[in-house]
C-alpha positions as CSV (number, residue, x, y, z in Angstrom):
1,M,215.8,-27.8,318.7
2,A,217.0,-25.7,315.8
3,L,217.0,-21.9,315.6
4,I,213.5,-22.0,313.9
5,Y,211.4,-24.5,315.7
6,D,208.0,-23.6,314.2
7,N,207.7,-23.2,310.4
8,R,203.9,-22.6,310.4
9,P,202.7,-19.3,308.9
10,Y,203.2,-16.3,311.2
11,K,199.5,-15.5,311.5
12,T,198.7,-19.1,312.4
13,R,201.2,-18.9,315.3
14,I,199.9,-15.6,316.5
15,K,196.2,-16.8,316.6
16,E,197.2,-19.8,318.6
17,C,199.2,-17.7,321.1
18,L,196.5,-15.1,321.5
19,A,194.0,-17.9,322.2
20,D,196.1,-19.2,325.1
21,D,194.8,-17.2,328.1
22,F,197.2,-18.6,330.6
23,K,200.2,-18.0,328.4
24,V,199.2,-14.4,327.7
25,A,198.5,-13.7,331.4
26,A,201.8,-15.4,332.4
27,I,203.8,-13.2,330.0
28,K,202.1,-10.0,331.1
29,K,202.8,-10.8,334.8
30,A,206.5,-11.7,334.0
31,Q,206.9,-8.5,332.1
32,D,205.5,-6.4,334.9
33,V,207.6,-8.1,337.5
34,F,210.9,-7.9,335.6
35,Y,210.3,-4.4,334.5
36,D,209.6,-3.2,338.1
37,K,212.6,-5.1,339.5
38,R,214.8,-3.8,336.7
39,N,213.8,-0.2,337.4
40,T,214.5,-0.6,341.1
41,V,218.0,-1.9,340.7
42,V,218.8,0.5,337.9
43,A,217.8,3.4,340.1
44,D,220.4,2.2,342.6
45,V,223.1,3.0,340.0
46,P,223.2,6.8,339.4
47,E,225.9,6.2,336.7
48,W,223.6,3.7,334.8
49,L,223.7,5.7,331.5
50,D,227.4,6.0,331.7
51,F,227.8,2.3,332.3
52,R,225.4,1.7,329.4
53,A,227.5,3.9,327.1
54,E,230.7,2.2,328.2
55,A,229.2,-1.3,327.7
56,A,228.2,-0.3,324.1
57,E,231.7,1.0,323.5
58,I,233.2,-2.2,324.8
59,R,231.0,-4.4,322.6
60,D,231.7,-2.2,319.5
61,H,235.5,-2.2,320.2
62,V,235.5,-6.0,320.4
63,L,233.4,-6.4,317.2
64,N,235.6,-4.0,315.3
65,H,238.7,-6.0,316.3
66,L,237.0,-9.4,316.6
67,D,239.7,-11.4,314.7
68,Y,242.3,-10.1,317.2
69,Y,240.3,-11.0,320.3
70,V,239.2,-14.4,319.1
71,N,242.8,-15.3,318.4
72,Q,243.9,-13.8,321.8
73,F,241.3,-15.8,323.6
74,A,242.0,-19.0,321.8
75,E,245.8,-18.7,322.5
76,N,245.3,-18.0,326.2
77,A,242.7,-20.7,326.5
78,E,245.1,-23.3,325.1
79,K,247.9,-22.0,327.3
80,A,245.5,-22.7,330.2
81,G,245.1,-26.3,329.0
82,S,241.8,-26.1,327.0
83,K,241.5,-27.4,323.5
84,V,239.9,-24.9,321.2
85,H,237.9,-25.7,318.1
86,F,236.4,-23.4,315.5
87,A,233.0,-24.1,313.8
88,F,231.8,-22.2,310.8
89,D,228.2,-23.2,311.1
90,D,225.7,-25.3,313.2
91,K,226.5,-28.6,311.4
92,E,230.3,-28.2,311.9
93,A,229.7,-27.3,315.6
94,T,227.5,-30.3,316.3
95,Q,229.9,-32.6,314.4
96,I,232.9,-31.5,316.4
97,A,230.9,-32.1,319.6
98,L,229.8,-35.5,318.4
99,D,233.3,-36.5,317.5
100,I,234.6,-35.6,320.9
101,L,231.9,-37.6,322.6
102,R,232.5,-40.6,320.4
103,Q,236.2,-40.5,321.1
104,R,235.4,-40.8,324.8
105,E,232.6,-43.4,324.2
106,A,230.3,-41.1,326.1
107,K,226.8,-42.4,326.7
108,M,225.3,-39.5,328.8
109,I,225.8,-35.8,329.1
110,V,224.5,-33.1,331.5
111,K,223.9,-29.6,330.3
112,S,223.5,-26.2,331.9
113,K,221.2,-23.6,330.3
114,T,222.7,-22.5,327.0
115,I,220.7,-20.9,324.2
116,L,223.5,-21.3,321.7
117,T,223.2,-25.1,321.8
118,E,219.5,-24.6,321.0
119,E,220.4,-22.3,318.1
120,I,222.6,-25.1,316.6
121,G,220.2,-28.0,317.5
122,L,222.8,-29.9,319.6
123,N,220.3,-32.0,321.6
124,E,218.7,-33.5,318.5
125,V,222.0,-34.4,316.9
126,L,223.3,-36.1,320.1
127,E,220.1,-38.0,320.7
128,E,220.0,-39.3,317.2
129,A,223.5,-40.6,317.8
130,G,222.2,-42.5,320.9
131,I,223.6,-40.2,323.5
132,E,221.4,-39.4,326.5
133,V,221.0,-35.6,326.9
134,N,220.0,-34.2,330.3
135,E,219.0,-30.6,330.8
136,T,219.7,-29.6,334.4
137,D,218.4,-26.0,334.5
138,L,214.9,-26.4,336.1
139,A,213.0,-24.6,333.4
140,E,215.0,-26.3,330.6
141,F,214.3,-29.7,332.3
142,I,210.6,-28.9,332.3
143,L,210.7,-28.0,328.6
144,Q,212.8,-31.1,327.7
145,T,210.4,-33.4,329.6
146,A,207.3,-31.7,328.0
147,V,209.0,-31.5,324.5
148,S,208.2,-27.8,324.4
149,P,210.1,-24.8,322.9
150,P,211.1,-21.9,325.2
151,S,209.0,-18.8,325.5
152,H,211.7,-16.5,326.9
153,I,215.5,-16.6,326.7
154,V,215.9,-16.0,330.5
155,V,212.8,-17.7,331.9
156,P,212.0,-20.2,329.1
157,G,209.3,-22.2,330.9
158,L,207.1,-19.4,332.2
159,H,204.2,-20.5,329.9
160,F,203.6,-23.7,332.0
161,E,201.0,-23.9,334.8
162,R,202.1,-25.7,337.9
163,N,199.3,-28.3,337.6
164,K,200.4,-29.0,334.0
165,I,204.0,-29.5,335.1
166,R,202.8,-31.9,337.7
167,E,200.9,-33.9,335.1
168,I,203.9,-34.0,332.8
169,F,206.2,-35.2,335.6
170,A,203.7,-37.8,336.7
171,E,203.2,-39.1,333.1
172,K,206.8,-39.2,332.0
173,L,208.9,-39.5,335.2
174,G,206.6,-41.3,337.6
175,Y,206.2,-38.3,340.0
176,T,203.6,-38.9,342.7
177,G,203.7,-35.7,344.7
178,T,201.6,-32.6,344.6
179,E,201.8,-29.5,342.4
180,N,203.6,-27.6,345.1
181,P,206.6,-25.9,343.4
182,T,209.0,-26.7,346.2
183,E,208.1,-30.4,346.2
184,M,208.4,-30.6,342.5
185,T,211.8,-28.8,342.6
186,H,213.1,-31.3,345.2
187,F,211.9,-34.2,342.9
188,V,213.8,-32.7,340.0
189,R,216.9,-32.1,342.1
190,G,217.1,-35.7,343.1
191,Y,216.5,-36.9,339.5
192,V,219.2,-34.6,338.1
193,R,221.7,-35.2,340.9
194,E,222.0,-38.9,339.9
195,R,222.8,-37.9,336.4
196,F,225.4,-35.4,337.4
197,L,227.3,-38.3,339.1
198,K,226.9,-40.6,336.1
199,A,227.5,-38.2,333.2
200,D,230.5,-38.7,331.0
201,V,230.5,-35.1,329.7
202,G,229.3,-31.8,331.0
203,V,228.1,-29.1,328.5
204,N,228.0,-25.4,329.2
205,G,227.5,-22.2,327.4
206,C,229.5,-19.0,328.0
207,N,228.1,-15.6,328.9
208,F,231.3,-13.8,328.4
209,A,234.8,-15.1,327.4
210,V,237.8,-13.1,328.7
211,A,240.4,-12.7,326.0
212,E,243.4,-11.8,328.3
213,S,243.1,-15.1,330.3
214,G,241.2,-17.6,328.1
215,T,238.5,-17.7,330.8
216,C,234.9,-18.7,330.2
217,T,232.1,-17.5,332.5
218,I,228.7,-18.8,333.4
219,V,225.9,-16.8,335.2
220,S,223.2,-18.9,336.8
221,N,220.8,-18.9,339.7
222,E,220.6,-22.6,340.3
223,G,224.2,-23.8,340.6
224,N,223.7,-26.5,337.9
225,G,226.3,-24.8,335.7
226,R,228.9,-25.2,338.3
227,M,228.1,-28.9,338.8
228,A,228.1,-29.5,335.0
229,S,231.5,-27.9,334.8
230,S,233.1,-29.6,337.7
231,I,231.8,-33.1,338.1
232,P,232.1,-34.8,334.7
233,K,235.6,-35.7,333.5
234,T,235.2,-33.9,330.2
235,Q,233.7,-30.5,329.6
236,L,232.4,-28.9,326.4
237,I,231.9,-25.2,326.3
238,F,230.0,-23.6,323.4
239,L,230.9,-20.0,322.7
240,G,229.4,-17.6,320.2
241,A,232.3,-15.9,318.4
242,E,231.1,-12.4,319.4
243,R,230.7,-13.1,323.1
244,I,234.2,-11.9,324.1
245,V,235.4,-9.1,326.3
246,P,239.1,-7.9,326.3
247,D,239.8,-8.2,330.1
248,F,238.3,-8.5,333.6
249,K,237.7,-4.8,333.8
250,A,235.4,-5.0,330.8
251,L,233.8,-8.1,332.2
252,D,233.0,-6.2,335.4
253,V,231.1,-3.6,333.3
254,M,229.2,-6.2,331.4
255,M,228.2,-8.1,334.5
256,E,226.9,-4.8,336.0
257,M,224.6,-4.5,333.0
258,L,223.6,-8.2,332.5
259,N,222.3,-9.1,336.0
260,R,220.2,-5.9,336.4
261,S,218.8,-6.1,332.9
262,A,218.0,-9.8,332.8
263,V,216.2,-10.5,336.1
264,G,216.4,-7.2,338.0
265,A,219.0,-8.4,340.5
266,K,222.3,-6.8,341.6
267,I,224.1,-10.1,341.4
268,S,223.3,-13.7,340.4
269,N,223.3,-16.6,342.8
270,Y,226.2,-18.2,341.0
271,F,229.0,-16.8,338.9
272,S,231.5,-19.3,337.6
273,M,234.8,-18.7,335.9
274,M,236.5,-21.6,334.1
275,T,240.1,-21.3,332.9
276,G,241.2,-24.7,331.5
277,P,240.8,-28.1,333.1
278,A,241.5,-28.9,336.8
279,R,245.1,-28.4,337.9
280,A,247.1,-31.0,339.8
281,G,245.9,-31.1,343.4
282,E,242.5,-29.4,342.8
283,A,239.6,-31.2,344.4
284,D,237.2,-31.0,341.4
285,G,237.0,-29.9,337.8
286,P,237.3,-31.7,334.5
287,E,240.3,-33.6,333.3
288,E,239.9,-32.0,329.8
289,T,238.1,-28.9,328.5
290,H,237.0,-28.3,325.0
291,I,235.8,-24.9,323.8
292,I,233.9,-24.7,320.5
293,I,233.9,-21.2,319.1
294,I,230.9,-20.9,316.7
295,D,230.4,-18.4,313.8
296,N,227.0,-19.6,312.4
297,G,226.3,-16.4,310.5
298,R,227.9,-13.9,312.8
299,S,230.8,-13.0,310.5
300,G,228.3,-12.2,307.8
301,I,226.8,-9.5,310.0
302,L,230.1,-7.9,310.9
303,G,230.9,-4.7,309.0
304,G,227.4,-4.3,307.8
305,T,224.3,-2.4,308.5
306,F,223.3,-4.7,311.3
307,Q,226.6,-5.1,313.2
308,E,225.2,-3.3,316.2
309,M,223.0,-6.4,316.8
310,L,226.1,-8.4,317.7
311,R,226.4,-6.3,320.8
312,C,223.5,-8.3,322.3
313,I,224.3,-10.0,325.6
314,R,221.1,-12.1,325.7
315,C,219.6,-10.5,328.7
316,G,216.0,-10.4,327.5
317,A,215.4,-6.8,328.5
318,C,213.9,-5.9,325.2
319,M,211.2,-8.5,325.4
320,N,210.4,-7.5,329.0
321,I,209.1,-4.2,327.7
322,C,207.8,-5.1,324.2
323,P,204.0,-4.6,323.8
324,V,204.0,-7.1,320.9
325,Y,205.8,-9.8,322.8
326,R,203.4,-9.1,325.7
327,H,200.6,-10.5,323.6
328,I,202.0,-13.1,321.3
329,S,204.7,-14.5,323.7
330,G,207.9,-16.1,322.6
331,H,206.1,-18.8,320.7
332,G,204.6,-16.3,318.3
333,Y,208.1,-15.7,316.8
334,G,208.8,-19.4,316.1
335,S,212.5,-18.9,316.9
336,V,214.6,-19.6,320.0
337,Y,215.4,-15.9,319.9
338,P,212.0,-14.1,320.5
339,G,211.1,-10.5,321.1
340,P,212.7,-7.5,319.4
341,M,216.2,-9.0,319.5
342,G,215.0,-12.2,317.8
343,A,213.0,-10.2,315.2
344,V,216.2,-8.5,314.2
345,L,218.6,-11.5,314.6
346,T,216.6,-14.4,313.2
347,P,216.2,-12.9,309.7
348,L,219.9,-12.2,309.6
349,F,220.6,-15.9,310.3
350,K,217.8,-17.5,308.3
351,G,216.9,-14.9,305.6
352,Y,213.7,-13.1,304.8
353,E,212.1,-16.1,303.0
354,V,212.1,-18.0,306.3
355,A,211.7,-15.1,308.9
356,G,210.6,-12.1,306.9
357,D,207.5,-11.6,309.0
358,L,209.3,-11.1,312.2
359,P,210.5,-7.5,311.7
360,Y,206.8,-6.6,311.3
361,A,206.1,-8.0,314.8
362,S,206.8,-4.5,316.3
363,T,205.0,-1.2,316.8
364,L,208.4,0.6,316.4
365,C,207.7,2.4,319.6
366,G,211.4,2.3,320.6
367,A,210.9,1.0,324.1
368,C,213.2,-2.0,323.3
369,T,216.0,0.4,322.4
370,E,215.5,2.4,325.5
371,N,215.6,-0.7,327.6
372,C,218.7,-2.3,326.0
373,P,221.7,-2.3,328.3
374,V,224.1,-2.1,325.4
375,A,222.1,0.6,323.5
376,I,221.3,-1.5,320.4
377,P,218.9,0.6,318.2
378,L,216.5,-2.3,317.9
379,H,213.6,-0.4,316.4
380,E,215.8,1.3,313.8
381,L,217.2,-2.1,312.8
382,L,213.7,-3.5,312.5
383,M,212.8,-0.6,310.3
384,E,215.9,-1.3,308.2
385,H,214.8,-4.9,307.7
386,R,211.5,-3.6,306.4
387,H,213.2,-1.1,304.1
388,I,215.4,-3.9,302.6
389,M,212.4,-6.2,302.1
390,A,210.1,-3.6,300.7
391,D,212.4,-1.4,298.6
392,I,215.5,-3.5,297.8
393,E,214.6,-7.1,297.7
394,K,210.9,-6.5,296.8
395,T,209.8,-9.4,299.0
396,R,206.5,-7.9,300.2
397,P,203.1,-8.9,298.7
398,K,202.3,-7.2,295.4
399,A,199.0,-5.9,296.9
400,E,200.9,-4.2,299.7
401,E,203.3,-2.7,297.2
402,A,200.5,-1.4,295.0
403,I,198.7,0.2,298.0
404,F,201.8,2.0,299.2
405,T,202.7,3.1,295.6
406,A,199.3,4.6,295.2
407,A,199.6,6.3,298.6
408,A,203.0,7.7,297.7
409,K,201.6,9.2,294.5
410,M,198.7,10.7,296.4
411,F,200.9,12.3,299.1
412,G,203.3,13.5,296.4
413,N,200.6,15.3,294.4
414,A,198.9,18.3,295.8
415,T,195.8,17.9,293.8
416,L,195.4,14.2,294.7
417,F,196.2,14.9,298.3
418,D,193.5,17.6,298.5
419,L,190.9,15.3,297.0
420,G,191.9,12.5,299.4
421,T,191.6,14.7,302.5
422,K,188.2,15.9,301.3
423,A,187.1,12.3,300.7
424,G,188.4,11.3,304.1
425,A,186.4,14.1,305.8
426,I,183.2,12.9,304.1
427,G,184.0,9.4,305.3
428,M,184.6,10.5,308.8
429,N,181.3,12.4,308.9
430,L,179.5,9.2,307.7
431,I,180.9,7.0,310.5
432,S,181.0,9.6,313.4
433,N,178.5,9.8,316.1
434,K,176.3,12.7,317.2
435,D,179.1,14.1,319.3
436,C,181.3,14.3,316.1
437,T,183.8,11.8,317.5
438,V,184.8,8.4,316.1
439,P,183.2,5.5,318.1
440,C,185.7,3.5,320.1
441,H,186.2,1.8,323.4
442,K,185.3,4.1,326.3
443,A,187.7,4.2,329.2
444,Q,186.4,2.9,332.5
445,G,186.4,5.6,335.2
446,G,186.9,8.3,332.5
447,Q,190.7,8.1,332.5
448,W,192.7,7.8,329.3
449,K,195.2,5.4,330.8
450,N,192.5,2.8,331.7
451,V,192.2,2.1,328.0
452,F,195.8,1.0,327.9
453,L,195.5,-0.9,331.1
454,D,192.3,-2.7,329.9
455,Q,194.0,-3.7,326.6
456,G,196.9,-5.1,328.6
457,Y,199.5,-2.9,326.8
458,M,201.0,-1.5,330.0
459,T,200.7,-1.5,333.8
460,D,200.0,1.7,335.7
461,E,203.6,2.5,336.6
462,Y,204.6,2.6,333.0
463,L,202.2,5.3,332.0
464,T,204.2,8.4,332.5
465,P,203.7,11.4,330.2
466,D,206.8,10.3,328.1
467,Y,205.5,6.7,327.8
468,F,202.0,8.0,326.9
469,R,203.4,9.9,323.9
470,W,204.9,6.9,322.2
471,L,202.3,4.5,323.5
472,Y,199.4,6.5,322.2
473,T,201.0,6.6,318.8
474,A,201.9,2.9,318.8
475,F,198.4,1.9,320.1
476,T,196.7,4.0,317.4
477,R,198.9,2.5,314.6
478,A,198.5,-1.1,315.9
479,T,194.8,-1.0,316.3
480,G,194.0,1.1,313.2
481,T,191.6,3.1,315.4
482,L,191.7,6.8,316.0
483,Y,191.5,7.6,319.8
484,L,190.7,11.2,320.6
485,V,191.6,12.8,323.9
486,N,189.0,15.1,325.3
487,Y,190.6,17.5,327.7
488,P,190.4,18.7,330.4
489,E,188.6,15.6,331.6
490,E,191.3,13.4,330.1
491,Q,188.6,11.1,328.8
492,I,188.9,9.1,325.6
493,V,185.6,9.1,323.8
């Protein structure tokens, strides 16, 4: 799977996603659960904002000195026995991996969950070369079997109903059991375990690489990463060039942020640290370890307007709060990186001709920025994308440019503005009802917040006064409808 897996027009993807009731409901439920769990565990850390600021500083420090830390990591990894390779882009990265596998005459690999290999399209390259690729993360296993793209970077298979999963397993794997999740999980466990034992090579990603020791880390909840890194004789680790921390003290801070932000947990079930191949006398571990450090557009972002995007730790917190993602799901973006982070990152990797619609998949409400554990100003970066497309590269439709040019002239001229407001008042009088209010959806129970609950934008616990301020603005902009609040009854009419 490449970075862009769906090249259909943006509106086509959106309409298809909105028509899928189960997918929309699943995304909403997942958002609500993750957001509630995140708030609970974040509340347990009084110093959360201090940790957040420190995490952002750590990421900025590494990015500002990335050449130093990449070299330090590579030197220490090689001292520990690993072989380090550098790949400029996706083609070079997959070719390096393919050469290593061919040298070992590998026929089968097992993989833990790694979105970086999806970004570079590793599976397709290996399969075309006749190498059997086995995803071992349960959700990734479902997606591979179903030939479906992910809908979330942390829980990629949440758009599948259990009865659909059972049908897929029955059709493609000969599964004869029920749709009970535990029973299906046991089936997959047995299926994958056999491949762990037979695989020639294990493939892993890396959440954070520690420069001072040459260590690669994996965070998981299933243990498959540890098996993929310890059973096969050869291990391949794919590392994004920016995913480095200076030392274990910095790693501790980043882990504090990652687990809580990703799934609302204090710790993950498994946390593995890999520093070179197995030593003499160790019971398990690979005989050789290869680390492929991948640029693939990252160096082009360094030192520019969007460098802060490289702080991203792939936790998914931004999409767990985004009202747009809530409705269009990850598939609406057509990229392995969905949500606000993907709307910023994908155009940087692929350009505006391919992904220019994504920065507009946002209300600019700023919730993603508030939720980001490394304080990436996501809504500001989305706005900057829009600015570049509209004012610098002139890539927006001519009709849109004409409309906004005319609007600018009107707002910049007192006489035209006065005429426009008078014309608007006449128009409002023509469409208003007998109560002199604009017709719109009436809130059930007479409470303003029910409108937002009914529309699916938020759940009850989100609707604090602070959230109402930005949500009211975002909702009005997104729907193009004016909602008037009639106090003291707090009723939208």
